[in-house]
C-alpha positions in Angstrom: -13.8 5.0 11.5 -14.1 8.8 11.2 -14.7 11.7 8.9 -14.4 11.1 5.1 -13.5 7.5 5.5 -17.2 6.7 6.4 -18.1 7.9 3.0 -14.9 7.1 1.2 -14.6 3.4 1.6 -16.3 2.1 -1.5 -16.1 -1.7 -1.6 -16.9 -3.3 -4.9 -19.6 -5.9 -5.4 -18.6 -9.4 -4.0 -16.1 -11.2 -6.1 -16.0 -14.9 -6.0 -13.0 -15.6 -8.2 -9.5 -16.1 -6.8 -6.7 -13.6 -7.4 -5.1 -13.9 -10.8 -1.7 -15.5 -10.2 1.3 -14.8 -12.4 2.2 -17.5 -14.9 5.3 -18.2 -12.8 6.4 -16.8 -9.4 8.4 -13.6 -9.9 10.6 -12.0 -7.3 11.7 -8.3 -7.1 14.4 -7.3 -4.6 14.0 -4.0 -2.8 16.3 -1.9 -0.6 15.2 -0.5 2.8 16.3 3.1 2.9 14.9 5.2 5.8 12.4 2.4 6.5 10.9 2.7 3.0 10.6 0.2 0.1 12.8 1.3 -2.8 12.6 -0.5 -6.1 13.9 0.0 -9.6 11.1 0.7 -12.0 11.2 1.1 -15.8 8.6 3.3 -17.6 8.1 2.7 -21.3 11.2 0.5 -21.3 13.5 3.4 -20.3 16.4 3.0 -18.0 15.2 2.0 -14.5 14.7 4.8 -12.0 14.2 4.6 -8.2 10.6 4.5 -6.9 8.9 3.7 -3.7 6.3 1.0 -3.2 3.7 3.2 -1.4 0.4 1.5 -0.8 -0.9 4.8 0.6 -0.3 6.7 -2.6 -3.7 5.9 -4.1 -2.6 6.0 -7.7 0.7 5.2 -9.4 2.7 8.4 -9.6 5.7 9.6 -11.7 7.9 12.7 -11.3 8.0 15.6 -13.6 11.2 14.2 -15.1 9.1 11.4 -16.6 6.1 13.5 -17.5 7.0 13.6 -21.2 6.1 9.9 -21.4 2.5 10.5 -20.2 -0.5 10.8 -22.5 -2.8 13.0 -20.4 -6.4 12.1 -20.0 -7.6 14.2 -17.0 -7.0 15.1 -13.4 -6.9 13.1 -10.1 -7.8 14.8 -6.9 -7.0 13.3 -3.5 -6.7 14.4 0.1 -3.3 14.0 1.8 -2.9 12.7 5.3 -3.6 16.0 7.1 -6.5 17.0 4.8 -4.5 19.0 2.2 -6.0 18.7 -1.3 -3.7 17.5 -4.0 -4.6 17.8 -7.7 -2.5 15.8 -10.1 -2.6 15.6 -13.9 -3.3 12.0 -14.8 -2.8 9.9 -17.9 -1.3 6.7 -19.3 2.2 5.5 -20.2 2.8 2.6 -22.5 4.2 0.3 -19.8 5.5 0.2 -16.2 7.7 -2.7 -15.0 9.0 -3.3 -11.4 12.1 -5.2 -12.1 10.9 -7.6 -14.8 7.3 -7.6 -13.6 4.9 -5.6 -15.7 2.0 -3.6 -14.2 -1.3 -4.2 -15.8 -2.8 -0.7 -15.7 -0.3 2.0 -16.9 -2.4 4.9 -15.5 -0.2 7.4 -13.6 -0.5 10.8 -12.0 2.3 13.3 -12.3 3.5 15.1 -9.1 5.9 17.9 -9.8 7.2 18.0 -6.3 7.9 14.3 -6.0 11.7 14.3 -6.4 12.1 17.2 -3.9 9.6 15.7 -1.4 10.5 12.0 -1.6 13.8 11.8 -3.5 12.5 9.3 -6.0 11.0 9.4 -9.5 7.7 7.6 -8.7 5.4 5.9 -6.3 3.9 2.4 -7.0 0.5 2.2 -5.3 -1.7 -0.7 -4.3 -3.5 -0.3 -7.7 -0.4 -2.0 -9.3 -1.3 -5.2 -7.4 -5.0 -5.1 -8.0 -5.2 -8.3 -10.0 -2.4 -10.4 -8.6 -1.6 -11.8 -5.2 1.5 -10.0 -4.1 3.8 -10.6 -1.1 6.0 -8.1 0.6 8.7 -9.9 2.6 10.1 -7.2 4.9 12.8 -9.5 6.3 14.0 -10.9 3.0 13.6 -7.5 1.3 11.8 -8.8 -1.7 8.4 -8.5 -3.4 7.0 -11.8 -4.6 4.4 -12.0 -7.4 2.7 -15.2 -6.4 1.7 -18.0 -8.9 -0.8 -20.8 -8.7 1.6 -23.0 -6.7 3.2 -20.5 -4.4 0.0 -18.6 -3.3 -1.8 -21.7 -1.8 1.4 -22.6 0.0 1.7 -19.0 1.3 -1.9 -19.2 2.6 -1.3 -22.5 4.3 1.3 -21.0 6.7 -0.2 -17.5 7.1 -3.1 -15.8 9.0 -6.0 -14.3 7.1 -7.6 -11.0 8.0 -10.1 -9.0 6.0 -8.9 -6.2 3.7 -11.0 -3.2 3.2 -10.7 -1.2 -0.1 -11.1 2.4 -1.1 -11.5 1.9 -4.8 -11.8 4.9 -7.0 -12.8 4.4 -10.7 -10.5 1.3 -11.0 -7.3 3.4 -11.2 -6.8 4.5 -7.6 -6.7 2.2 -4.6 -6.3 2.4 -0.9 -6.0 -0.7 1.4 -7.2 -0.8 5.0 -7.4 -3.3 7.8 -8.9 -3.2 11.3 -6.5 -2.8 14.3 -6.9 -3.0 18.0 -5.2 -0.5 20.4 -6.0 -2.0 23.8 -8.6 -0.8 26.3 -11.4 -1.4 23.8 -10.0 1.1 21.2 -10.1 0.0 17.6 -9.6 1.7 14.2 -9.8 1.1 10.5 -6.3 1.9 9.4 -4.6 2.5 6.0 -1.7 0.2 5.3 0.8 2.9 4.2 4.2 1.5 3.1 5.1 5.0 2.0 6.0 5.8 5.6 7.9 4.1 8.4 6.0 5.2 11.4 2.4 4.8 12.7 0.1 7.8 13.1 -3.3 7.8 14.8 -5.9 10.5 14.7 -6.0 12.9 17.7 -9.2 11.2 18.8 -7.1 8.4 20.2 -4.6 10.8 22.0 -6.4 11.1 25.4 -4.9 8.3 27.5 -2.7 7.1 24.7 -2.8 3.6 23.4 -1.7 0.5 25.4 -0.8 -1.7 22.4 -1.3 -2.3 18.7 -2.5 -5.4 17.0 -3.8 -6.4 13.7 -7.4 -7.6 14.4 -7.5 -11.3 13.8 -3.7 -11.8 14.0 -2.8 -11.9 17.7 0.8 -12.8 16.9 1.3 -9.2 15.7 0.6 -7.8 19.2 3.0 -5.0 20.3 2.9 -3.5 23.8 3.5 0.2 24.4 4.2 1.0 20.7 5.8 4.2 19.5 3.1 6.2 17.7 2.3 9.7 16.7 -1.0 11.6 16.8 -2.2 14.1 14.3 -5.5 15.5 12.8 -6.1 12.9 10.2 -8.8 12.1 7.6 -8.5 8.4 8.6 -8.4 6.6 11.9 -4.8 5.8 11.5 -1.9 5.1 9.1 0.2 1.9 9.7 3.8 2.3 8.4 6.6 -0.2 7.8 7.9 -0.2 11.4 5.0 -2.3 12.4 5.6 -4.9 9.7 9.3 -5.3 10.4 10.2 -9.0 10.5 6.9 -10.0 9.0 5.6 -11.0 5.6 2.3 -9.7 4.2 0.4 -10.9 1.1 -2.2 -8.7 -0.5 -5.1 -10.5 -2.2 -6.9 -7.4 -3.3 -9.4 -9.3 -5.7 -10.7 -11.2 -2.7 -10.1 -8.5 -0.1 -7.7 -10.6 2.0 -4.5 -9.8 3.8 -2.3 -12.8 4.8 0.3 -12.3 7.5 3.3 -14.5 8.3 5.2 -13.9 11.5 9.0 -14.2 11.1 10.3 -12.5 14.2 
């Protein structure tokens, strides 16, 4: 784990309660466009607009076209993948719903260049799933908000690995897990569903990497993976290509990631 991540991973005090399940299991379909997770999202009960589920976004974000709905409270500063600083106005909307599923915390940042850069009107971050066990089914192209019956059944057939959190003031969230790259190389990587590819810091470039595997889930092993190298703030960013054909469940409250192999 390198650079700012050493200081940036702030794990909250141990939590012994289980993730708060939805009153009933809820399913939201998504479309896979360019390897990204596109969902229809309604802000303040307006007509739904296209957004991405981007677990690497840090905070929920809306475009300038929705900025008139935001009651501003301050500023959110973050560092992008390559170290570029990004300052976003931040505030609250009345409500956000992915399909029919409401998000508990309506805090959002406003990114003026979002539509031009990503072609969507918003990004749904890991913070949206902070208090509920949530499954992303990449093969079935659906997001499942688990309930008290479905979540234990999901865990019964899945493999658990620890989830590491970058938690900022309860409104921004990054999720990380440890990966192995063969030949003794490992890294603490951000799970970034806002990208399709996998990028590793240049420190891993000499000699390349032999494989990639989620540490603790050997069934995810991939030999000779296609990866990119760049000068990153983090060890690595794991995009959606790695998760293809799999199902992952985020249990953020208990810092757990559950993986089901469906290849």
